[in-house]
Every structure is written in structure tokens, then in C-alpha cells.
C-alpha positions as CSV (number, residue, x, y, z in Angstrom):
1,X,129.8,109.5,111.3
2,X,130.5,109.3,107.6
3,X,127.0,109.3,106.5
4,X,126.6,112.4,104.3
5,X,128.3,113.6,101.3
6,X,128.6,117.2,100.4
7,X,129.0,116.4,96.5
8,X,126.6,114.9,94.2
9,X,126.1,111.2,94.3
10,X,127.0,109.6,90.7
11,X,124.1,107.9,89.0
12,X,126.1,105.0,88.3
13,X,126.6,104.3,91.8
14,X,122.8,104.1,92.2
15,X,122.7,101.6,89.3
16,X,125.7,99.4,90.6
17,X,124.8,99.2,94.2
18,X,122.5,97.3,96.3
19,X,121.3,99.8,98.8
20,X,120.9,99.5,102.4
21,X,121.8,103.0,103.5
22,X,118.3,104.4,104.8
23,X,114.8,103.9,104.4
24,X,114.7,107.4,102.7
25,X,115.9,106.1,99.6
26,X,112.7,104.0,99.0
27,X,110.0,104.6,96.4
28,X,106.6,105.9,97.3
29,X,103.9,103.1,97.8
30,X,101.5,102.7,95.1
31,X,98.5,103.3,97.5
32,X,99.9,106.6,98.2
33,X,100.2,107.7,94.7
34,X,96.8,106.2,93.8
35,X,95.4,108.4,96.7
36,X,97.1,111.5,95.3
37,X,95.7,110.9,92.0
38,X,92.2,110.4,93.2
39,X,92.4,113.6,95.3
40,X,93.8,115.8,92.0
41,X,90.5,116.4,90.8
42,X,88.8,119.8,90.6
43,X,89.1,122.5,93.5
44,X,89.5,122.0,97.2
45,X,89.8,124.6,99.8
46,X,93.1,125.9,100.8
47,X,95.4,125.8,104.0
48,X,93.7,122.8,105.6
49,X,90.0,123.6,105.0
50,X,89.5,121.0,102.3
51,X,87.5,117.7,103.5
52,X,90.8,115.3,103.5
53,X,92.4,117.7,106.0
54,X,89.4,118.1,108.0
55,X,89.0,114.4,108.3
56,X,92.6,113.8,110.0
57,X,91.3,114.2,113.5
58,X,88.8,111.6,113.4
59,X,90.8,109.0,111.2
60,X,93.8,109.2,113.8
61,X,91.5,109.2,116.5
62,X,90.4,106.1,115.7
63,X,93.7,104.7,115.0
64,X,94.8,105.7,118.5
65,X,91.4,105.1,120.3
66,X,91.1,108.7,121.7
67,X,90.3,112.1,120.6
68,X,93.6,113.8,119.1
69,X,94.6,116.8,117.2
70,X,96.6,116.2,114.2
71,X,98.7,118.5,111.8
72,X,100.5,117.7,108.6
73,X,104.0,119.0,107.9
74,X,106.7,118.1,105.4
75,X,109.4,116.3,107.2
76,X,110.5,114.5,110.7
77,X,112.6,117.7,111.4
78,X,109.6,120.0,111.2
79,X,107.6,117.7,113.2
80,X,110.0,117.3,115.9
81,X,111.0,120.9,116.0
82,X,107.6,122.4,116.0
83,X,106.3,119.9,118.5
84,X,109.2,120.8,120.9
85,X,108.9,124.7,120.4
86,X,105.2,124.3,121.5
87,X,106.2,122.2,124.7
88,X,109.3,124.0,125.8
89,X,110.0,127.8,126.1
90,X,113.4,129.3,125.3
91,X,114.6,129.2,128.9
92,X,113.7,125.5,129.1
93,X,115.6,122.3,128.2
94,X,114.6,119.2,126.4
95,X,116.1,116.1,127.9
96,X,117.1,113.5,125.0
97,X,119.4,110.7,124.4
98,X,122.9,111.6,123.2
99,X,122.4,109.7,119.8
100,X,118.9,111.2,119.4
101,X,118.0,112.4,115.8
102,X,117.2,115.9,117.2
103,X,121.0,116.0,118.8
104,X,122.9,114.9,115.9
105,X,121.0,115.2,112.6
106,X,118.7,118.2,112.6
107,X,121.2,120.8,112.2
108,X,120.1,122.8,115.4
109,X,116.4,123.1,114.2
110,X,115.0,122.2,117.6
111,X,116.9,124.9,119.1
112,X,116.1,127.3,116.4
113,X,112.5,126.7,116.5
114,X,112.3,126.9,120.2
115,X,114.0,130.0,120.2
116,X,117.1,128.8,121.9
117,X,116.1,126.1,124.3
118,X,118.7,123.6,125.4
119,X,119.1,120.0,124.5
120,X,120.5,118.1,127.7
121,X,121.7,114.9,126.7
122,X,121.1,111.5,128.6
123,X,123.3,108.4,127.7
124,X,122.4,104.6,127.6
125,X,122.9,101.6,125.5
126,X,120.9,101.0,122.3
127,X,120.3,104.9,122.4
128,X,117.5,104.1,125.0
129,X,117.2,106.3,128.1
130,X,116.9,104.3,131.2
131,X,114.7,105.6,134.2
132,X,117.8,105.7,136.4
133,X,119.9,107.7,134.0
134,X,116.7,110.2,133.5
135,X,116.3,110.6,137.3
136,X,120.0,111.4,137.9
137,X,120.1,113.8,134.8
138,X,117.2,115.4,136.2
139,X,118.6,115.9,139.8
140,X,121.3,118.2,138.1
141,X,118.6,120.9,137.6
142,X,117.9,123.4,140.4
143,X,114.8,125.6,140.2
144,X,116.5,129.1,140.2
145,X,116.8,131.7,137.4
146,X,120.3,131.2,136.5
147,X,119.8,127.8,134.9
148,X,117.3,126.2,132.1
149,X,114.4,124.5,133.4
150,X,113.5,120.7,132.4
151,X,110.4,121.1,130.2
152,X,110.1,118.1,127.9
153,X,111.4,114.8,127.5
154,X,112.0,113.4,123.8
155,X,112.5,109.8,123.1
156,X,112.7,107.8,119.8
157,X,110.6,105.1,118.6
158,X,112.4,102.9,117.3
159,X,115.6,104.5,118.5
160,X,118.7,105.3,116.3
161,X,120.3,102.0,117.2
162,X,117.3,100.0,116.3
163,X,116.1,99.5,119.8
164,X,112.4,100.0,120.9
165,X,110.6,101.0,124.0
166,X,108.1,98.9,125.4
167,X,104.8,100.2,126.7
168,X,106.3,99.7,130.3
169,X,109.4,101.5,129.6
170,X,107.8,104.4,128.2
171,X,105.6,104.5,131.3
172,X,108.5,104.4,133.8
173,X,110.0,107.3,131.8
174,X,106.7,109.3,131.4
175,X,106.1,108.9,135.2
176,X,109.3,110.7,136.0
177,X,108.8,113.5,133.3
178,X,105.3,114.0,134.5
179,X,106.3,114.2,138.0
180,X,108.6,117.1,137.2
181,X,105.9,119.1,135.2
182,X,107.2,118.0,131.9
183,X,105.7,116.9,128.7
184,X,106.5,113.7,126.9
185,X,107.5,113.8,123.1
186,X,108.0,110.8,120.8
187,X,110.0,111.0,117.9
188,X,108.3,108.2,115.8
189,X,110.0,108.5,112.5
190,X,110.0,104.6,112.5
191,X,106.9,104.3,114.7
192,X,105.4,101.7,112.4
193,X,108.5,99.3,112.6
194,X,108.3,99.5,116.3
195,X,104.9,98.9,116.7
196,X,104.5,95.9,114.5
197,X,107.9,94.4,116.1
198,X,105.9,94.5,119.5
199,X,102.6,93.4,118.2
200,X,100.7,96.0,120.5
201,X,98.0,98.7,119.9
202,X,99.2,102.2,119.0
203,X,97.4,103.5,122.2
204,X,99.6,101.2,124.2
205,X,102.6,102.5,122.7
206,X,101.8,106.1,122.9
207,X,99.3,107.9,125.0
208,X,98.3,105.1,127.3
209,X,102.0,104.7,128.3
210,X,102.5,108.5,129.0
211,X,103.3,110.0,125.5
212,X,101.8,113.5,125.3
213,X,102.9,114.5,121.5
214,X,103.9,112.1,118.8
215,X,105.8,113.0,115.6
216,X,104.3,110.4,113.4
217,X,106.6,109.0,110.7
218,X,105.2,108.2,107.3
219,X,108.1,109.0,104.7
220,X,110.5,106.3,105.8
221,X,107.8,103.6,105.3
222,X,106.3,104.2,101.9
223,X,105.1,108.1,102.1
224,X,106.2,110.8,99.9
225,X,106.4,114.3,101.7
226,X,104.2,114.2,104.4
227,X,104.4,113.6,108.3
228,X,102.2,114.3,111.1
229,X,102.2,115.6,114.6
230,X,99.7,114.2,116.8
231,X,98.6,115.8,120.1
232,X,96.8,113.4,122.3
233,X,95.4,116.1,124.6
234,X,94.1,118.9,122.4
235,X,94.6,121.4,125.3
236,X,98.3,120.9,124.6
237,X,98.1,122.3,121.0
238,X,98.5,125.8,122.2
239,X,100.1,127.9,119.4
240,X,101.4,125.1,117.2
241,X,99.1,126.3,114.5
242,X,100.7,129.7,114.5
243,X,104.3,127.9,114.7
244,X,103.3,125.9,111.7
245,X,102.4,128.8,109.7
246,X,105.4,130.9,110.7
247,X,107.7,128.0,109.6
248,X,106.3,127.6,106.3
249,X,104.9,124.4,107.2
250,X,101.0,125.1,106.7
251,X,100.5,123.8,103.0
252,X,98.4,125.7,100.8
253,X,97.2,122.6,98.9
254,X,96.7,120.8,102.0
255,X,94.9,118.1,100.3
256,X,97.8,116.4,99.0
257,X,99.5,116.0,102.4
258,X,96.4,114.9,104.1
259,X,95.5,112.0,101.5
260,X,98.9,110.8,102.2
261,X,98.3,110.3,105.7
262,X,94.9,108.8,105.3
263,X,95.8,106.4,102.7
264,X,98.9,105.3,104.9
265,X,96.3,104.7,107.8
266,X,93.4,103.5,106.1
267,X,94.7,101.1,103.9
268,X,96.8,99.2,106.3
269,X,100.0,100.2,104.4
270,X,101.7,101.5,107.6
271,X,101.4,97.8,108.8
272,X,102.1,95.8,105.7
273,X,105.4,98.0,104.7
274,X,106.7,97.8,108.2
275,X,106.2,94.0,108.5
276,X,108.2,93.7,105.2
277,X,110.9,95.8,106.2
278,X,111.3,94.2,109.5
279,X,111.2,90.7,108.1
280,X,114.1,91.5,105.4
281,X,116.0,93.1,108.4
282,X,115.6,90.1,110.2
283,X,117.0,88.0,107.5
284,X,120.1,90.0,107.6
285,X,120.7,89.8,111.4
286,X,120.2,86.0,111.2
287,X,122.8,85.7,108.6
288,X,125.7,86.9,110.8
289,X,124.3,86.8,114.5
290,X,127.9,86.8,115.5
291,X,128.7,90.3,114.1
292,X,125.9,92.0,115.6
293,X,126.9,95.1,117.8
294,X,123.4,95.9,118.9
295,X,120.2,93.5,119.6
296,X,118.1,93.3,116.4
297,X,114.5,94.5,116.8
298,X,113.1,96.5,113.8
299,X,114.1,97.4,110.3
300,X,117.7,98.5,111.2
301,X,120.7,96.1,111.6
302,X,124.2,97.2,113.3
303,X,127.0,95.1,113.0
304,X,130.7,95.2,114.0
305,X,132.6,94.4,110.8
306,X,136.0,96.3,111.0
307,X,137.4,98.2,108.3
308,X,138.6,95.7,106.1
309,X,135.1,93.8,105.9
310,X,133.5,97.1,105.4
311,X,135.8,97.8,102.5
312,X,135.3,94.4,101.1
313,X,131.3,94.8,101.2
314,X,131.3,98.5,100.0
315,X,132.0,97.5,96.4
316,X,128.5,96.0,96.2
317,X,126.5,97.3,98.8
318,X,125.6,100.9,99.8
319,X,125.6,101.2,103.5
320,X,126.9,103.6,106.2
321,X,129.9,103.1,108.4
322,X,128.6,103.9,111.7
323,X,129.8,105.2,115.2
324,X,133.1,107.1,115.4
325,X,135.5,107.0,112.5
326,X,137.4,104.0,112.8
327,X,134.9,101.9,115.3
328,X,134.4,99.3,112.3
329,X,130.9,99.3,112.9
330,X,128.1,99.5,110.0
331,X,124.5,100.0,109.8
332,X,122.2,98.3,107.3
333,X,118.5,99.3,106.8
334,X,115.8,97.6,105.0
335,X,113.0,99.5,103.5
336,X,109.6,98.6,102.6
337,X,110.5,98.1,98.8
338,X,114.0,96.7,99.4
339,X,114.3,93.6,96.8
340,X,114.6,90.2,98.0
341,X,117.4,89.5,95.7
342,X,119.3,92.2,97.3
343,X,118.8,90.9,100.8
344,X,119.6,87.3,99.2
345,X,123.1,88.8,97.9
346,X,123.8,90.5,101.3
347,X,123.0,87.6,103.2
348,X,125.4,85.3,101.2
349,X,128.1,88.0,101.6
350,X,127.9,88.0,105.3
351,X,128.1,84.3,105.8
352,X,131.3,84.4,103.5
353,X,133.1,86.9,105.7
354,X,135.9,85.8,107.6
């Protein structure tokens, strides 16, 4: 996938382009900045002993409707990798989709932080794992000392192709995993987008469906530099706190990460931002439904454009060609602050394509 460049991007490109490459390009929401400013007064105890950090468990517990343990980290990669390291020993394996972020986009971080645990890949349309495929993959493993043992299942919500898991679909996968003695991790980088798309509760989409640990995404949806790892069973926290410290993810001035997470939840920012991003993406999907290569669900739109159409659009719009080189597929992503006029322009361009 030609998604990343090794050389610096030119400033003129940013000025000229209408950007649909990623929700990581978005600005930080005003509510987050205001919360940071309000907390930036006087002294506060370090390393998570401040009053904001100490209120995270209660705030997230209210959001999810049960007792939880919550830990702030600086990125989704850190959240995923440290969570999986806590759930899976070095001789274990994490089952995940072949297109999962932990497989394609984290530079071996899960393997590094687990001390070498293997990622075992499962296929499936829409980057979703189906119960029959999970069961078939698990049947491959044998309980002997010569092979890695399945210890965790990691699913992504929403997936790397914009699809969503319903509570019933999560439950079906979790039941299979739990029967095998595995834990269930959810990569929720776009959890809010999936949540508002389904109009269900956060509880229904996580612990009530069998999720044990959630990487709770904030940065893609208006945050600055804080994500959360949420344990729905405090007993599973185990050595996570030591792993976080060893990985350089225990913030000295922890209040600044904590206030971002609190503002994101308590002001309803998670919902407002996700609803807007999804709504804008829905307009793009509706502009050329015949070109969709994946069913539309959240804030990502995948289209089979072909190389000529991709080249024609690339002069004005920034987006990623997707899939293998030459596949002719493209991905457009809307963020919480994507300008309406940029969506207008893209929709108009798509309707003119021949």
C-alpha cells in the first residue's frame, strides 16, 4: 500500500490539497484545548497521582456502565501493544485479521512488546473475522510444546475497511475465544465512529459482548496525544502498570493526558465529532455508490476507481490509493473537522467521473 512517504511533505501540498487521507490529519478539538488550559494551573502530583488521572476509572466506569481500570498512553500502537503484551505470553499467539492495524501498520510493536508472541492471521471480507474462520484457524493449533498457543483474539472496531462488528457478531467470536481460554482485545481506534453508527451503548459494544480489554481511541476523533487502555475486569490488569512504565508510557505530567480523556467523554465530544465525520463520509459514499468497493458504515469510504480516475482526482484531493499496487482502489476518510466545502468538491468530482 502506497500510504506513507519517507521524504518530507511539501507545505505547498497541504495548502493546495483538499485532504481525505486520514483522520490523523485533523486538528485538536477546542474542548480538548480548553480542558488542557484549565488544568495548566499550579502544581499537580506526578505519574498519575493527580486528581484528573485518579478520576479516570470512575469516568470511564460511568461511560461503560461497570467497574473498569483505565490507563492513559500516547498512541494507539502503545495501547494495542501493551494490552496484548499483558494478555499474551511470548510463547503464545494473538489471532487477528490479515488487514489488522497490529499486523500491517505497527512495525512489529505487538511482537516486540509481547517478547516475541506470534500474530496468527485470519481472513475475511471487510477486514472482519467470521466465527467459522476463527474456529477453523484455531483448529490448526495443537496443545504441545512445539507450537505457539492461542492466548488472545484481537478485533478492530471499526475495521481497516470501515466495517463494523455488531454486538451479536462480537459475542459469537468472544464465545469461541473464551471457550479456548483466550482473552478478547478490541482495537478501538475508531470506536466512537462505530458506536454512533450502530446507535448502541458502549457497554453493548464491549464487555456485554465479551470484550475483555479495549484500546480506546481518542486521537483520530479530536484528541491531541492521549489514548486509553480499558480493562473491563480489573483482575486482568496484572502487570500492565509495570509494562507501561518500562515502555516509557507512564507520563510524568499525567494530568495533561487525563484531562484530554475526561473532556472527550464528559463533554460528549466523542459523539459529536464521530457523528459529523460519519455524516460527511456518507455524503461521499452516496455521490458515487456504483464505485464503492466496500459497504459504507463509518467515516471511511472505499472505492474502486481505477488508476486513471485516481490520477485525475489526485491533482486536487489528497487520499490514499488502497490495496495492492495497481488495484485501482482508493480510500477517503472524513475527520471531525473536514470542511463541508471540501466534501462538496469531492462529491461533485466523483459524480463527473466517467
